[in-house]
N, C-alpha and C positions, 0 to 999 in steps of 0.2 A: 504494500500500500504506500503510495507516494504522499508527499506533504500536502498536495492539493486535495487528495481524497480524504486525508485525515482532517483537514480544515473544514471540508464540507460536512463530514460526519459530526464534527464539533458544533458547527452552526446549527445543524438539524437537531442536536440534542438540547439546544437552549429552549427554555420554557418561558412563557409569559405569565405574569400574575396581574390581577386586576386590583387596583386600589380604589378608594372611595372617590366620590364626586366626579365620576366620569373620566378620571385620568388613568392612563395605562403606563405601567413601568416594566421595563425589561429586567428579567432575572437570569443571570448566566449560570449554566450548569458547570460542573467541574471538568474543564477541557484543558487543563494545564495552565501554566502561568501566562498572563497577558504580556504583550510586548511593552517595554518601557521606553518612552521617547526621550532618552537622555544622551543622545549622540553628541551633544554639546556640553558635556559635564564639566569640561575645563573652563567654561565661561562662568561669569558671576551668576548667582541664583536669581530667579525672577523676583523683582521687588514688588510684593503685593501691596505695600503701603504707599507707593508712588501714585499720586493723583493729578488730575488735570489742574493747571493753573494758568493765569493770564500773565503775559509779559509785554514789554514795550515792542512795537513793530521793529523790524530790522533796521530801518532808517527813519527814526522818529522825526528827524528834522527835514525830511525830504520835501522839496517844493516842485511845482509844475515846471517841466523842462529839465529837471536834474538828471534824467536817465537812470542808470543803475545806481542803487543806493550804496553798494559796496563792491569794489572791484575784486574779481577773483582771478589774479594773474595766471595761476596754474591752469585754469580752465579756459579763460578768454583768449589766451595767447596760443593755444594748441590748434593744430589743423583739424578740419572736419573729415571724418571718414564717411563715405556715402555707400548706401546699399540701394540697388535698383530693385524695388519690390515688385516690379512688373515682370521680373525674371523668375520663373518657377524654381530655378535652382537655388534661389535665396529664401525659399519659404521656411526652411529650418531656422535660418538666422532670424527671419522675420518674427517668429514666435518668441525666441529668446530675447530679442532686442526690444520688442514692444512690451513684453511683460515685465521687463526690468526698467523701462523708460516711463511708461504710463502708470505712475504710482503717486500716492497710495490708492489702492482699489478697494471699494467696499465689498464685503463678503457676507453671505447669508446662506442659510440652509433652506432648500426648496423641498417641500413635502408634497408627494403626489400619491395617487392610487391608480392601479391599472383597472381596466374595465371589469376584471373579475375580482377586484378588491385587494390585490397584492400591494403592500405598501412599499414606497421607495423614499429614501432620504439622501440628499446629495448636496455638497457645498458648491456654491457658485461664486465667481469673482469676475471683475471686469478685466477682459483681455482682448478688446476689440471684437474678435469673433468668438473665442471659446468662453462660454459660461459667464453670464453677466446679469446680476440683479441691479438695475439702475432706475431711479425715479425719473420718469419721462415727463409727467404733467401732473399738476395739482387740480386742474379743472378741465376734464374729469381726472380724478386721481388715478394714475396709471404707472406701471413699472414695465420694464422690458427684461426679458431673459433670453440670452442667445446661446446657441449650441454649435460647437464645432463638430461636424459630422465625420464619422469614421466608416471606412469600408469593412472593418472587422466585425462590428456589431452596432445595432442602433442604440441611441441614447434613451435609457428607460424613462427618464424624466420627460424628455421631448415627446416620446410616444404616448405617455400617460396624459400629458396636458392636451395634446391634439385629440386624444380619444375621449377623455372625460370632460375636458374644458374647465378643469378646476385645479387649483394648487394653492399652497400657502408659502409664505416667506417668513423666516424667523432670523432676525439679525444675530450675527455671531459676536459674542463678547468674550472677555478674558476667561470667564468661568467655564466656557464650553469649547474653547478652541481645539483642545486635543481630541475631544469627542467628535467635533465636527470634522476634523481632519481624517479621522478613522473612517468616515462614511465615503471618502473618495476612492476606496478600494474598488477595483474592477472585479466584482464578484458576479457569480451567476445571477440571472434575473430573478430566480426564486428565493434569493437570500434577502433577509430583512436587515437593512442597515441600522434600524432602530436598536436591534439587539446588539450589534457590534459596538455601537456608540454608548449604550447604556442610558441614553436620553429618554425623557418621559413624554409620552403622547398626551396632548391636551385637546379635548374635543373642540372643533370649530363650531360656529353657530349658523353659518350660511352655506358652507361647502363641506364636502366629506373628508378631504385630507386633513389630518390633525396638525396642530401647531406644536412647536417645541416648548414645553412648559418652562424649561430653565432659561429661555431667552426672554429678555425684558420687553421686546417689541416683536409683535407678530402681525402679519397681514393675511387676510383671506381674499383670494383673487379668483376671478373667472377669466377665461380666454376671451380677448377682444378681437384679435386678429393675429395672423402669423405670415411670415414671408420667407420663402426659401431663396438663398443667394448662391449663385454659381460664378465661376470664373468666366470671363468674356469668351474664352476659347472652348468652353464646354457647357453642356446643358445639365451636367450632373451637379446637384447642389452640394456645397461644402459647408454651408452655415444656414441655420434657421434662426430667425429672430421672432420671438413671441411677445406680443403686447398683452398685458394683463390688466384688467380693471380691478382696482382695489375696492372691494365691497365693504370691508371693515378693517380697522387697524386697532390693535389692542396694545396698550402701553401700561406697564406697571406704574402705579401712582408714585412709588418711592423714587423714581428717576425723573419726575417732572419738576420743573422750576416752579417758583411761587405763582407764576402767571397761569399755571395749569395747562399750558398749550405748547411749551417748548421743553427740550430735553436738557437735563443737567449732565454734562459730559463726565464730571467727577464720579457720578453714580452710574452712568450708562456703561462706561468702560468698553467701547467698541474696539474691534481688532480689524486691521486692514492687511491686504496682501501686497507684498513687494515682489521683487524678482526671484526666480528659482523657488526655493523652499522657505524663503524668509517672510516673516510676518512682522507687523508693527502695531503699536498702540499710540493713541493721542494723549500726550502729556503736557503740551504747551500750546497756547493759542494767543493771538493778538487781534485787536480790532483795527479796522481801517474805515474811514468815513465814506459814506455814499457821496459821490461827487455831483454837484449841481452845476449847470452851465453858468449860472450867475457867479459862482465862485471862480470859474475858469476864464470867463470872457476877457476881463481886463488884462490878466496875465498872458493870455493867448496873443493879443494884439502886440504886446511888448515883445514876446518871443518870436512872433512871425515877422515883425518889422524888418530886422536885418536880412531875412531870407527873401523878402519881397523886392529888395533893392537890386 
């Protein structure tokens, strides 16, 4: 018996137990020790006490026309390397480059059910085409989820959404990041990622797929539309973009600011995706004013004057 067969038997031996108030919790049977995600043990320990705080902006004295606030000689003086992304031979570099350049990217868990009720839970992050939970509009309230398609096997989440027209999104925070990461495993379609992660199902109110109870923000969504995208040289789709209408959003009251309508980042503690296998959290922020034309007009005439001569 190979390792994959042992793992499948282990997954099938896992049992579910029902808790009260409509919540489901996974209970894992004795299948041997779980993997420990400590490959970076030489690094400092995670600081659970670090919280979000406000600081001054990078160039607090910046004025209109000043350009960059602080010169970065090591960066600004170097040459640019260019990739021709219209060349199919550069697609491998395209993935690695864009995922390490377009950062930080919001990440979330997307929960779906197949037509016959098989649950699926998968992490999604912004990567241009692969896997994106991104707020698109507030009126109507909508999110987009995109899928990078593979010839090896269909994306279960995509197939479920197109089939049932329902899904939920649960924002990934520090307390569930390892559990969320575990659901990215490419397991057989019959495997329940909820069991692998140990996360708790919480009943939705308007759609069938459950929310993640441990996530402080959850959204119930229904399919609004979808679009398959292909290369100009082929009719075979490489990406599917799904637009979902947010029917309800649930936020833990404990992470709301005093206004009751915005989120307190110190309590929310969201996690973002960087390049490769690196993640990040938000620990500092700064405010910049909204600019009105009245504030710019006089200074603009002054700045543009020499250029008009």
